[in-house]
Biopython code that builds the backbone (N, CA, C, O; Angstrom):
import numpy as np
from Bio.PDB.StructureBuilder import StructureBuilder

atoms = [
    (1, "MET", "N", (8.291, 12.707, -2.981)),
    (1, "MET", "CA", (7.061, 12.222, -2.408)),
    (1, "MET", "C", (7.373, 11.037, -1.488)),
    (1, "MET", "O", (7.962, 10.051, -1.933)),
    (2, "ALA", "N", (6.987, 11.124, -0.219)),
    (2, "ALA", "CA", (7.187, 10.036, 0.727)),
    (2, "ALA", "C", (6.204, 8.914, 0.421)),
    (2, "ALA", "O", (5.027, 9.163, 0.162)),
    (3, "GLN", "N", (6.694, 7.674, 0.452)),
    (3, "GLN", "CA", (5.824, 6.554, 0.127)),
    (3, "GLN", "C", (6.219, 5.354, 0.967)),
    (3, "GLN", "O", (7.403, 5.045, 1.102)),
    (4, "ASP", "N", (5.229, 4.679, 1.533)),
    (4, "ASP", "CA", (5.423, 3.440, 2.276)),
    (4, "ASP", "C", (4.386, 2.450, 1.792)),
    (4, "ASP", "O", (3.417, 2.824, 1.130)),
    (5, "PHE", "N", (4.589, 1.188, 2.121)),
    (5, "PHE", "CA", (3.671, 0.147, 1.718)),
    (5, "PHE", "C", (3.078, -0.532, 2.938)),
    (5, "PHE", "O", (3.707, -0.598, 3.994)),
    (6, "ILE", "N", (1.861, -1.035, 2.783)),
    (6, "ILE", "CA", (1.221, -1.830, 3.821)),
    (6, "ILE", "C", (1.034, -3.223, 3.246)),
    (6, "ILE", "O", (0.470, -3.387, 2.164)),
    (7, "CYS", "N", (1.514, -4.231, 3.979)),
    (7, "CYS", "CA", (1.411, -5.615, 3.533)),
    (7, "CYS", "C", (0.371, -6.369, 4.351)),
    (7, "CYS", "O", (0.126, -6.061, 5.517)),
    (8, "ASP", "N", (-0.231, -7.363, 3.710)),
    (8, "ASP", "CA", (-1.150, -8.267, 4.405)),
    (8, "ASP", "C", (-0.280, -9.234, 5.203)),
    (8, "ASP", "O", (0.575, -9.901, 4.621)),
    (9, "PRO", "N", (-0.476, -9.330, 6.526)),
    (9, "PRO", "CA", (0.380, -10.204, 7.340)),
    (9, "PRO", "C", (0.214, -11.687, 6.992)),
    (9, "PRO", "O", (1.119, -12.482, 7.242)),
    (10, "GLU", "N", (-0.926, -12.063, 6.420)),
    (10, "GLU", "CA", (-1.158, -13.469, 6.090)),
    (10, "GLU", "C", (-0.512, -13.871, 4.770)),
    (10, "GLU", "O", (0.008, -14.980, 4.650)),
    (11, "THR", "N", (-0.540, -12.978, 3.773)),
    (11, "THR", "CA", (-0.033, -13.321, 2.443)),
    (11, "THR", "C", (1.306, -12.679, 2.128)),
    (11, "THR", "O", (2.030, -13.158, 1.255)),
    (12, "GLY", "N", (1.649, -11.597, 2.830)),
    (12, "GLY", "CA", (2.876, -10.875, 2.553)),
    (12, "GLY", "C", (2.781, -9.959, 1.338)),
    (12, "GLY", "O", (3.766, -9.317, 0.975)),
    (13, "GLN", "N", (1.597, -9.889, 0.696)),
    (13, "GLN", "CA", (1.414, -9.045, -0.473)),
    (13, "GLN", "C", (1.125, -7.602, -0.071)),
    (13, "GLN", "O", (0.533, -7.341, 0.976)),
    (14, "ILE", "N", (1.554, -6.671, -0.921)),
    (14, "ILE", "CA", (1.262, -5.259, -0.699)),
    (14, "ILE", "C", (-0.215, -5.024, -0.993)),
    (14, "ILE", "O", (-0.707, -5.371, -2.066)),
    (15, "VAL", "N", (-0.925, -4.425, -0.017)),
    (15, "VAL", "CA", (-2.363, -4.189, -0.177)),
    (15, "VAL", "C", (-2.706, -2.706, -0.229)),
    (15, "VAL", "O", (-3.795, -2.333, -0.665)),
    (16, "ALA", "N", (-1.774, -1.857, 0.217)),
    (16, "ALA", "CA", (-2.035, -0.418, 0.219)),
    (16, "ALA", "C", (-0.706, 0.340, 0.173)),
    (16, "ALA", "O", (0.359, -0.195, 0.480)),
    (17, "VAL", "N", (-0.818, 1.603, -0.223)),
    (17, "VAL", "CA", (0.348, 2.480, -0.326)),
    (17, "VAL", "C", (0.053, 3.731, 0.485)),
    (17, "VAL", "O", (-1.060, 4.256, 0.441)),
    (18, "ILE", "N", (1.042, 4.207, 1.223)),
    (18, "ILE", "CA", (0.899, 5.446, 1.983)),
    (18, "ILE", "C", (1.751, 6.506, 1.294)),
    (18, "ILE", "O", (2.960, 6.343, 1.135)),
    (19, "ARG", "N", (1.103, 7.591, 0.888)),
    (19, "ARG", "CA", (1.814, 8.715, 0.268)),
    (19, "ARG", "C", (1.460, 9.984, 1.025)),
    (19, "ARG", "O", (0.298, 10.389, 1.062)),
    (20, "ASN", "N", (2.453, 10.605, 1.621)),
    (20, "ASN", "CA", (2.260, 11.873, 2.343)),
    (20, "ASN", "C", (1.092, 11.822, 3.324)),
    (20, "ASN", "O", (0.301, 12.761, 3.404)),
    (21, "GLY", "N", (0.991, 10.733, 4.061)),
    (21, "GLY", "CA", (-0.035, 10.610, 5.084)),
    (21, "GLY", "C", (-1.391, 10.149, 4.580)),
    (21, "GLY", "O", (-2.324, 10.017, 5.373)),
    (22, "GLU", "N", (-1.526, 9.903, 3.287)),
    (22, "GLU", "CA", (-2.785, 9.412, 2.729)),
    (22, "GLU", "C", (-2.599, 7.955, 2.314)),
    (22, "GLU", "O", (-1.574, 7.597, 1.733)),
    (23, "VAL", "N", (-3.598, 7.109, 2.614)),
    (23, "VAL", "CA", (-3.512, 5.678, 2.340)),
    (23, "VAL", "C", (-4.393, 5.354, 1.137)),
    (23, "VAL", "O", (-5.575, 5.699, 1.100)),
    (24, "PHE", "N", (-3.790, 4.682, 0.153)),
    (24, "PHE", "CA", (-4.489, 4.326, -1.083)),
    (24, "PHE", "C", (-4.484, 2.818, -1.258)),
    (24, "PHE", "O", (-3.498, 2.149, -0.947)),
    (25, "ARG", "N", (-5.594, 2.287, -1.758)),
    (25, "ARG", "CA", (-5.664, 0.878, -2.119)),
    (25, "ARG", "C", (-4.633, 0.611, -3.207)),
    (25, "ARG", "O", (-4.456, 1.435, -4.104)),
    (26, "ASP", "N", (-3.963, -0.509, -3.140)),
    (26, "ASP", "CA", (-2.962, -0.854, -4.154)),
    (26, "ASP", "C", (-3.616, -1.724, -5.224)),
    (26, "ASP", "O", (-3.353, -2.923, -5.318)),
    (27, "ASP", "N", (-4.467, -1.099, -6.021)),
    (27, "ASP", "CA", (-5.120, -1.799, -7.123)),
    (27, "ASP", "C", (-5.220, -0.845, -8.303)),
    (27, "ASP", "O", (-4.602, 0.220, -8.278)),
    (28, "ARG", "N", (-5.951, -1.182, -9.297)),
    (28, "ARG", "CA", (-6.042, -0.337, -10.494)),
    (28, "ARG", "C", (-6.596, 1.049, -10.196)),
    (28, "ARG", "O", (-6.092, 2.039, -10.727)),
    (29, "GLU", "N", (-7.616, 1.136, -9.363)),
    (29, "GLU", "CA", (-8.231, 2.430, -9.067)),
    (29, "GLU", "C", (-7.375, 3.266, -8.132)),
    (29, "GLU", "O", (-7.326, 4.488, -8.265)),
    (30, "GLY", "N", (-6.697, 2.621, -7.185)),
    (30, "GLY", "CA", (-5.843, 3.344, -6.248)),
    (30, "GLY", "C", (-6.591, 4.368, -5.427)),
    (30, "GLY", "O", (-6.075, 5.450, -5.149)),
    (31, "GLU", "N", (-7.808, 4.030, -5.037)),
    (31, "GLU", "CA", (-8.677, 4.941, -4.292)),
    (31, "GLU", "C", (-8.123, 5.234, -2.895)),
    (31, "GLU", "O", (-7.601, 4.339, -2.232)),
    (32, "MET", "N", (-8.237, 6.488, -2.452)),
    (32, "MET", "CA", (-7.839, 6.853, -1.098)),
    (32, "MET", "C", (-8.851, 6.252, -0.133)),
    (32, "MET", "O", (-10.057, 6.446, -0.285)),
    (33, "ILE", "N", (-8.349, 5.513, 0.874)),
    (33, "ILE", "CA", (-9.244, 4.831, 1.803)),
    (33, "ILE", "C", (-9.038, 5.254, 3.251)),
    (33, "ILE", "O", (-9.901, 5.004, 4.092)),
    (34, "ALA", "N", (-7.909, 5.889, 3.559)),
    (34, "ALA", "CA", (-7.638, 6.236, 4.952)),
    (34, "ALA", "C", (-6.562, 7.320, 5.012)),
    (34, "ALA", "O", (-5.988, 7.721, 3.999)),
    (35, "ALA", "N", (-6.316, 7.773, 6.236)),
    (35, "ALA", "CA", (-5.253, 8.748, 6.491)),
    (35, "ALA", "C", (-4.390, 8.232, 7.633)),
    (35, "ALA", "O", (-4.890, 7.629, 8.582)),
    (36, "ALA", "N", (-3.093, 8.475, 7.529)),
    (36, "ALA", "CA", (-2.159, 8.068, 8.568)),
    (36, "ALA", "C", (-1.762, 9.290, 9.379)),
    (36, "ALA", "O", (-1.339, 10.309, 8.833)),
    (37, "LEU", "N", (-1.904, 9.170, 10.673)),
    (37, "LEU", "CA", (-1.497, 10.230, 11.581)),
    (37, "LEU", "C", (-0.559, 9.591, 12.594)),
    (37, "LEU", "O", (-0.998, 8.937, 13.540)),
    (38, "GLY", "N", (0.727, 9.787, 12.384)),
    (38, "GLY", "CA", (1.703, 9.068, 13.192)),
    (38, "GLY", "C", (1.606, 7.596, 12.851)),
    (38, "GLY", "O", (1.682, 7.222, 11.680)),
    (39, "ALA", "N", (1.439, 6.758, 13.859)),
    (39, "ALA", "CA", (1.328, 5.319, 13.635)),
    (39, "ALA", "C", (-0.122, 4.847, 13.549)),
    (39, "ALA", "O", (-0.374, 3.648, 13.432)),
    (40, "TYR", "N", (-1.073, 5.773, 13.604)),
    (40, "TYR", "CA", (-2.487, 5.393, 13.599)),
    (40, "TYR", "C", (-3.128, 5.648, 12.245)),
    (40, "TYR", "O", (-2.806, 6.627, 11.572)),
    (41, "LEU", "N", (-4.038, 4.762, 11.847)),
    (41, "LEU", "CA", (-4.779, 4.917, 10.602)),
    (41, "LEU", "C", (-6.237, 5.210, 10.905)),
    (41, "LEU", "O", (-6.853, 4.573, 11.760)),
    (42, "TYR", "N", (-6.774, 6.185, 10.187)),
    (42, "TYR", "CA", (-8.166, 6.580, 10.353)),
    (42, "TYR", "C", (-8.864, 6.500, 9.003)),
    (42, "TYR", "O", (-8.284, 6.860, 7.979)),
    (43, "ASP", "N", (-10.127, 6.023, 8.998)),
    (43, "ASP", "CA", (-10.877, 6.029, 7.750)),
    (43, "ASP", "C", (-11.246, 7.469, 7.408)),
    (43, "ASP", "O", (-10.944, 8.385, 8.173)),
    (44, "LEU", "N", (-11.889, 7.671, 6.278)),
    (44, "LEU", "CA", (-12.185, 9.031, 5.823)),
    (44, "LEU", "C", (-13.249, 9.726, 6.657)),
    (44, "LEU", "O", (-13.486, 10.923, 6.494)),
    (45, "LYS", "N", (-13.901, 8.969, 7.562)),
    (45, "LYS", "CA", (-14.884, 9.565, 8.470)),
    (45, "LYS", "C", (-14.257, 9.909, 9.823)),
    (45, "LYS", "O", (-14.924, 10.463, 10.697)),
    (46, "GLY", "N", (-12.971, 9.580, 9.992)),
    (46, "GLY", "CA", (-12.269, 9.898, 11.229)),
    (46, "GLY", "C", (-12.249, 8.786, 12.255)),
    (46, "GLY", "O", (-11.814, 9.006, 13.386)),
    (47, "ASN", "N", (-12.710, 7.588, 11.891)),
    (47, "ASN", "CA", (-12.709, 6.454, 12.813)),
    (47, "ASN", "C", (-11.371, 5.725, 12.776)),
    (47, "ASN", "O", (-10.831, 5.476, 11.698)),
    (48, "LEU", "N", (-10.836, 5.382, 13.934)),
    (48, "LEU", "CA", (-9.587, 4.640, 14.025)),
    (48, "LEU", "C", (-9.800, 3.243, 13.438)),
    (48, "LEU", "O", (-10.718, 2.532, 13.846)),
    (49, "VAL", "N", (-8.952, 2.848, 12.479)),
    (49, "VAL", "CA", (-9.099, 1.532, 11.860)),
    (49, "VAL", "C", (-7.889, 0.638, 12.055)),
    (49, "VAL", "O", (-7.928, -0.529, 11.665)),
    (50, "GLY", "N", (-6.819, 1.144, 12.644)),
    (50, "GLY", "CA", (-5.666, 0.295, 12.881)),
    (50, "GLY", "C", (-4.431, 1.068, 13.285)),
    (50, "GLY", "O", (-4.420, 2.298, 13.342)),
    (51, "TYR", "N", (-3.402, 0.309, 13.562)),
    (51, "TYR", "CA", (-2.131, 0.825, 14.026)),
    (51, "TYR", "C", (-1.037, 0.306, 13.093)),
    (51, "TYR", "O", (-0.964, -0.896, 12.838)),
    (52, "LEU", "N", (-0.197, 1.191, 12.589)),
    (52, "LEU", "CA", (0.899, 0.792, 11.707)),
    (52, "LEU", "C", (2.055, 0.235, 12.525)),
    (52, "LEU", "O", (2.518, 0.854, 13.483)),
    (53, "HIS", "N", (2.506, -0.944, 12.129)),
    (53, "HIS", "CA", (3.629, -1.570, 12.829)),
    (53, "HIS", "C", (4.438, -2.383, 11.833)),
    (53, "HIS", "O", (3.970, -3.411, 11.343)),
    (54, "GLU", "N", (5.648, -1.931, 11.529)),
    (54, "GLU", "CA", (6.572, -2.626, 10.641)),
    (54, "GLU", "C", (5.935, -3.001, 9.297)),
    (54, "GLU", "O", (6.054, -4.141, 8.847)),
    (55, "GLY", "N", (5.269, -2.048, 8.670)),
    (55, "GLY", "CA", (4.708, -2.272, 7.344)),
    (55, "GLY", "C", (3.395, -3.016, 7.312)),
    (55, "GLY", "O", (2.927, -3.411, 6.245)),
    (56, "GLN", "N", (2.793, -3.213, 8.479)),
    (56, "GLN", "CA", (1.504, -3.890, 8.556)),
    (56, "GLN", "C", (0.546, -3.046, 9.381)),
    (56, "GLN", "O", (0.963, -2.216, 10.189)),
    (57, "VAL", "N", (-0.748, -3.274, 9.164)),
    (57, "VAL", "CA", (-1.773, -2.631, 9.983)),
    (57, "VAL", "C", (-2.275, -3.692, 10.937)),
    (57, "VAL", "O", (-2.746, -4.749, 10.516)),
    (58, "ILE", "N", (-2.172, -3.405, 12.230)),
    (58, "ILE", "CA", (-2.578, -4.406, 13.213)),
    (58, "ILE", "C", (-3.566, -3.825, 14.210)),
    (58, "ILE", "O", (-3.651, -2.613, 14.404)),
    (59, "ASP", "N", (-4.292, -4.710, 14.821)),
    (59, "ASP", "CA", (-5.122, -4.388, 15.980)),
    (59, "ASP", "C", (-4.212, -4.674, 17.171)),
    (59, "ASP", "O", (-3.676, -5.777, 17.278)),
    (60, "VAL", "N", (-4.029, -3.728, 18.048)),
    (60, "VAL", "CA", (-3.055, -3.878, 19.128)),
    (60, "VAL", "C", (-3.372, -5.073, 20.013)),
    (60, "VAL", "O", (-2.453, -5.694, 20.545)),
    (61, "SER", "N", (-4.628, -5.410, 20.184)),
    (61, "SER", "CA", (-4.970, -6.516, 21.070)),
    (61, "SER", "C", (-4.810, -7.884, 20.415)),
    (61, "SER", "O", (-4.481, -8.849, 21.104)),
    (62, "THR", "N", (-5.032, -7.997, 19.106)),
    (62, "THR", "CA", (-4.966, -9.308, 18.446)),
    (62, "THR", "C", (-3.709, -9.501, 17.602)),
    (62, "THR", "O", (-3.386, -10.630, 17.232)),
    (63, "GLN", "N", (-2.990, -8.410, 17.290)),
    (63, "GLN", "CA", (-1.791, -8.446, 16.449)),
    (63, "GLN", "C", (-2.078, -8.945, 15.028)),
    (63, "GLN", "O", (-1.164, -9.382, 14.329)),
    (64, "SER", "N", (-3.349, -8.881, 14.598)),
    (64, "SER", "CA", (-3.698, -9.249, 13.230)),
    (64, "SER", "C", (-4.347, -8.044, 12.548)),
    (64, "SER", "O", (-4.653, -7.048, 13.205)),
    (65, "MET", "N", (-4.557, -8.132, 11.231)),
    (65, "MET", "CA", (-5.146, -7.011, 10.501)),
    (65, "MET", "C", (-6.584, -6.793, 10.973)),
    (65, "MET", "O", (-7.385, -7.728, 10.963)),
    (66, "PRO", "N", (-6.918, -5.570, 11.384)),
    (66, "PRO", "CA", (-8.265, -5.283, 11.878)),
    (66, "PRO", "C", (-9.331, -5.452, 10.794)),
    (66, "PRO", "O", (-9.091, -5.175, 9.619)),
    (67, "VAL", "N", (-10.496, -5.908, 11.207)),
    (67, "VAL", "CA", (-11.624, -6.095, 10.296)),
    (67, "VAL", "C", (-11.971, -4.771, 9.613)),
    (67, "VAL", "O", (-12.261, -4.752, 8.417)),
    (68, "ALA", "N", (-11.945, -3.672, 10.358)),
    (68, "ALA", "CA", (-12.300, -2.361, 9.792)),
    (68, "ALA", "C", (-11.364, -1.992, 8.639)),
    (68, "ALA", "O", (-11.813, -1.415, 7.648)),
    (69, "PHE", "N", (-10.076, -2.312, 8.749)),
    (69, "PHE", "CA", (-9.140, -2.002, 7.672)),
    (69, "PHE", "C", (-9.360, -2.934, 6.485)),
    (69, "PHE", "O", (-9.289, -2.496, 5.337)),
    (70, "ARG", "N", (-9.627, -4.213, 6.746)),
    (70, "ARG", "CA", (-9.920, -5.159, 5.652)),
    (70, "ARG", "C", (-11.142, -4.697, 4.852)),
    (70, "ARG", "O", (-11.171, -4.808, 3.627)),
    (71, "GLU", "N", (-12.141, -4.184, 5.557)),
    (71, "GLU", "CA", (-13.342, -3.711, 4.873)),
    (71, "GLU", "C", (-13.030, -2.517, 3.976)),
    (71, "GLU", "O", (-13.610, -2.389, 2.898)),
    (72, "LEU", "N", (-12.125, -1.645, 4.404)),
    (72, "LEU", "CA", (-11.704, -0.526, 3.560)),
    (72, "LEU", "C", (-11.018, -1.039, 2.302)),
    (72, "LEU", "O", (-11.234, -0.509, 1.212)),
    (73, "LEU", "N", (-10.201, -2.055, 2.450)),
    (73, "LEU", "CA", (-9.502, -2.633, 1.299)),
    (73, "LEU", "C", (-10.486, -3.247, 0.302)),
    (73, "LEU", "O", (-10.262, -3.221, -0.908)),
    (74, "GLU", "N", (-11.579, -3.799, 0.833)),
    (74, "GLU", "CA", (-12.589, -4.441, -0.013)),
    (74, "GLU", "C", (-13.622, -3.466, -0.529)),
    (74, "GLU", "O", (-14.495, -3.839, -1.313)),
    (75, "GLY", "N", (-13.532, -2.200, -0.091)),
    (75, "GLY", "CA", (-14.474, -1.186, -0.556)),
    (75, "GLY", "C", (-15.820, -1.259, 0.125)),
    (75, "GLY", "O", (-16.815, -0.780, -0.419)),
    (76, "LYS", "N", (-15.870, -1.855, 1.317)),
    (76, "LYS", "CA", (-17.141, -2.015, 2.029)),
    (76, "LYS", "C", (-17.472, -0.853, 2.958)),
    (76, "LYS", "O", (-18.558, -0.819, 3.537)),
    (77, "SER", "N", (-16.563, 0.090, 3.108)),
    (77, "SER", "CA", (-16.839, 1.185, 4.036)),
    (77, "SER", "C", (-16.759, 2.515, 3.337)),
    (77, "SER", "O", (-16.963, 3.555, 3.963)),
]
sb = StructureBuilder()
sb.init_structure("model")
sb.init_model(0)
sb.init_chain("A")
sb.init_seg("    ")
for serial, (resi, resn, name, xyz) in enumerate(atoms, 1):
    if name == "N":
        sb.init_residue(resn, " ", resi, " ")
    sb.init_atom(name, np.array(xyz, "f"), 0.0, 1.0, " ", f" {name:<3s}", serial, name[0])
structure = sb.get_structure()
């Protein structure tokens, strides 16, 4: 099983796990929150929520974690 981790750029902590193109919250529930297609992450409704770059999810224009991805981590979307 292929597995990668997504870290929070501010804290360096692992916040999500990618397994076979599916992104799961790294908590007790481990709920699927997104899908990875190449270097792009999409929420379960098909909306682009970020770009994977060196183990982090970034917004290409700001180089920080996108608000849309943070909301997925918090269960707000």
